[in-house]
N, C-alpha and C positions, 0 to 999 in steps of 0.2 A: 253366761254370757255367748251370746250367739256372735263370731266375727264376721260373717258371711249375710248382711241384713239385701234383702231384697230390695234393693232400693233404681235396678234400671228399670228405660220406664218402653225404650225402644229396643226392637229386635237383633238389631244391628249395633248393640252394645255387649263390651265382654260381658262374658260367664262372671258371674258376681257370688254363685250361691253353691254348697255342695247339689243341691238336687237339680239347679239348672244343668251341674257339667255332668250328672249322672242320667238327664232325660236326654241328651248331647249323644252321648255315648251308647244309649240304646237303642239309638236310631241308625246307629253306624256299626252296633255290636255284632252283627252278623257277615257285614263282606271282613270287619277284624280277625273275629272268628277263621272264617275260613282261609286268611291267610295264613294264620300263625298255625293252623292244623296243616295244609298242604307245605310251609315253611317257605312261601313265596317271598315278593319281594316286600317283606314287613318294616324298613326302612319309608320307602316308599308311600306304600299302604296303610301302613299302621304309626309307625311314630310320630313320623313327619307331620301326620294329623293331630294324632296326638296332645304331641309336647304343646304347641301353640296354647293348648284349652288348657291344660294344667298350669302354663303361666298366667294365662289371665287370670285363673283363680286366683294361685299363689304359686309364687318364685321359689325354687328351691326344694321343691317334690321332682322325679327321677323313677324312674319304671323299667321297670326288666319284665318278661313276659315269654312262654313258652309251654309248652301241652303238658301238665301231673299226669294225666294219662291219655287211653288213647279217646274220648271223647269230651276231655275236662282241657282247657286251655285256660293259664290261670294268666294276670295280671298281679304284678309286686308293686307297690306304689312305695318310695325309701326317699330318705330325705340324705341321703348316700353318706351320714355320719353327722352330720350338722344337727345337734341338739336339739337348736330353739326350731322344729321344723318338725320332729319327731312326732308331736300332738297333731300339728296339722294332717298328714299323712295317715295317722289312726284315725280323727274323728272322718276324712275323707270315705275309709275303708269301712266305716261304722253307719255311714250312710248308704253306702253301695244298697242296691236294690237285688232281689233274686233274679239273675241271669239262665236261662237255661244253657249248660255246657261251659259256663262261666266259675272261677273263684277269683275270688280279689283277698287279698292278702298286703297286712300293713308291716313294711320291712320287710329287710330278707330277712329267711326263716334259718331254722338249723339245718342242714344234713349230711350225711356219710358221705357223699361223693369228694371224691379225690379231683384236683383239676389242674390241669397243664398248662402255662405262659410259656410264652416266650423260649420254647424247649424245654422247660424246666418242667418237673411234675415236683407237685404238693400233697402230701397226703401224712396220714399217721405212721407211717413208713420212715422217712426223713426229715419229721420236724418234731422237735422235743425242746422243753422248757426248764428253768428254775425259774424260782422265788430268791428275790432279794428285799432283805429286812433292813428296815432303818429303825434304829431304837427312839430318832423321834418322831418318826412317824408310824411308830407298830400299825396302824389300818390300814396302810398305803396297800396296793393291790402293784405290783414293780414287775413285770415279769422279763426277763430275760427269754427271748425265741431263739433257737440256733435252730436252722436249715444245712443239712448235709452238706448240699452243693456250693453254699455261700461263699464268694473270693470278691478281692475287691476289684476285680474288672467286672462279676454280673452284679453287684450289690443292690441298685436300682429295681434292675427284673426280680431278684430275688423277695426282697424288703415289698414293692406292692405285690408280688404274688401270695405274699405269706400271708399280709391282711387282705384279700381277699382270700385266700382260705380259713384264714379265721371267722371271718364274715359270715361265710358258708355253714362252717363246722359247727361254733358256736352260736348264728344267731346274729343279726344286724343288733341288737335292742341290748341282748347281754354284754358284749366287747363294748359297747360305749356305756354302759350302767356300772358294767363290775369290774372293769379292768382301768385302772389308773396309769401305768405305763409302760408302752413294751417298748422293748431295745434290741433290733436283729442283728446275731451275733453269728461269727462262726463256731465252728468247733473247737480250735485250738484257742480261741480264746475262752473257752467258757470258762469260770470260776466253781462253778459247783458242780454234783454231781446230775446229771441230763435225766429229765424224767419223763416219758413217750405223752407226747400232746394228748394222745385217744386221756389222761386221767386230769387234764385239764381245769373240763369242765365240773368233775365232782369235787377238785380243791375248793375253785369260785364260788361253788353252792356253800361248801365247808362254811368259808374265809365271810362270805355275804349273812349267814345264818349267825355265827358268832357277830358281826358288824351290827346284826339289827336286836338282836339282843342286849348288846351291850349300850347303844342308845336308842332304847325303844320312848323310854321317859325321859330325854334330856330335849328340854324345850328353855326358852330362854325372853322371859317379859320385856320390850323393850322401851316401853311405852314414858317409863317414868324416869329413863336413863340421860345421864349429859355428855353433849356432845363439846369434844377442845375443836377452838380454829385454831388452825394449823398453819403460819405463813413462810412461803421463803421467795427467792427475789433468783428470776431467772437468769441468765446471762445478758441476754440485750436489757435485761432493765427491769421488766416485767415481771408483775408479782405470780405467785400460783398461792391460790387460798384455798383449803380444805377445812371441812367442818366434820369429825371424822369421832365416831363411838365408840374412844379408846380403852373404855374398858370391858368393849365386847370382845376386841381383841385379845384379851385375855383372859377369855374362856377357855375351860380347861376340854370342853364338849365339841370345837369346833367341827372334829368332822362327822357329827350327827347332824349339820345344815351343809353339805359337800358343792351343791351348786350354786358359781354365785353368774349373778347375773351385773352387763356391765352394761348402763346405758349410756347414751352418747351423744347429746343436743350441741349442733352449732349453731352459732348464732353468729351478726357481724360485729365485734368489739372494734373493730379498724379505730375508730373516734372516742376509744377510751382503755388505750392500753391493751388490746384483747380482753375487759371484762365488758360482760353487759349492761347495758343502762339503765335505766329504773323500767322501762316497759318492758323491758328484755328479763329483765330480775322478776316481776310478777309473774311473768309468762312461765318463766322457770321454776317459781314456786309452785303455779298452779298445777303445771304438770306432776310433780314431785309428788304432792298431796295428793291426787289424784291416784299415782302407785298407790299410797301409803292404804289408802282408802280400800285396795282393794287386794292388796299384798299384805296386812296383818301379822304380825309378830305371833298371836295368839295362833295361829296356824300353820306358821314354820316358816316364814318369809320377813328376815331379818333384816333390816335398815343400817346397813355399816359406815351412811354419810353420802357425802360428794367433796366434787375437787373440781376448782374454775382454774381456768389460764388457757391464752392465745386461744380468744375465739369457741371455746368448749368448755361443756359443762360435763362430768361426768357421776353418774351415781348407780351407788353399789348397792347389791342386796346381795344376800347368805341367805340358799332356801333349802328346806327338805325334798322338794321336787321341784321339776322343769317343767312338766307338762303347763300346770296354770300359769304360771309367769309369760311363758312364750305367748300363752292366750291373750294373756290381760296387755303387755306388752305390743302385741300387733295390732289390739283396736287402739291402745293410744297413738303407737304412732299412726295411724289410718286417719284417726281424727283429728291430729295436730300439722296436719300434712301440708294443709293449705299455708300454715304460718312458720314451720322452724322446721329446721334438716333432722332428726331424731331416727336413730338405730340402736339397734342394742345386740349382743351375745351372752349366750351362756355356755359358760364350761367348767366343769368338774377344778375344784381345788380342793381338796379335803381340808389340811391347814390353813387354809388362806390364807397361802404364801403371796399372791397377791399383793397384799396387804401389810406388808413386812418395813415395806418403805415410808410407813407412817407410826413406824410404833417407835424409832430413834428420835 
């Protein structure tokens, strides 16, 4: 499925395809290359020109640039940690042409360089970690990260610096996909023996290998599952109605589908106590059916159900990966934009704690 169909008819209309973006870039790349190489006015001569074109193509893709060697400029396209935009940064780089003097990279890559921010250094000498274990969530990667200089007065600056250091040290994709939770603490608050941060990559690879071996054969066919209808009353007297696969919520292999997609569709229910009218209900059903057509349980996308209340329908999926749902939902969002307000988010929740409210 190609999200960027070539539907524009005028040269004045915005960029809508990967090809159009790279055609524009090629026309300007010599000027961009020169300003990066000589460290000129990069903001005015490069960033201020590139940002609007990326926004025309897809909001939420950011960039970094610099010389990766004496003759090669590198353009790094990053979603800045937003899961649902990783796919588009990767696809845009895949579509990049070969241009002499340029290297194009999707997501911030790993590097061994230390960084300095706000007067503090962040490197393998002053950062360490340990793993927090949870008996009720054994596959959770919950890390406490220690910076030797952390105090309450500099917590914001140190925390920001540690996260940027981790992106640089491990690579953006590894930070997003391999770690579930990070807590930045001071040395005096550490409750376990500290491990040098230089050993973090090996630790994460070991845990990931164990995880994949444990869940590689974990699949769930929900086609014939029964969904329970749950109903509750809000404080204002309106009702909230949820249709949930309650049997699926008791599945022992939840962690095999760690990516939760939450689709939010807003409608006007002001004349119906926050609930959709008949025409809107039919549209909501059609949209959800279209999701189910593309995101099948046999491919690793489990429909947990939906909830309706206060002018909003929320639809929930638990997914083996995040790339295809990102693509599918973006296309559906574009398709139904003239009719209804749809948005979506994708986040990691290995034990589906987001849905504990439906268990009671």
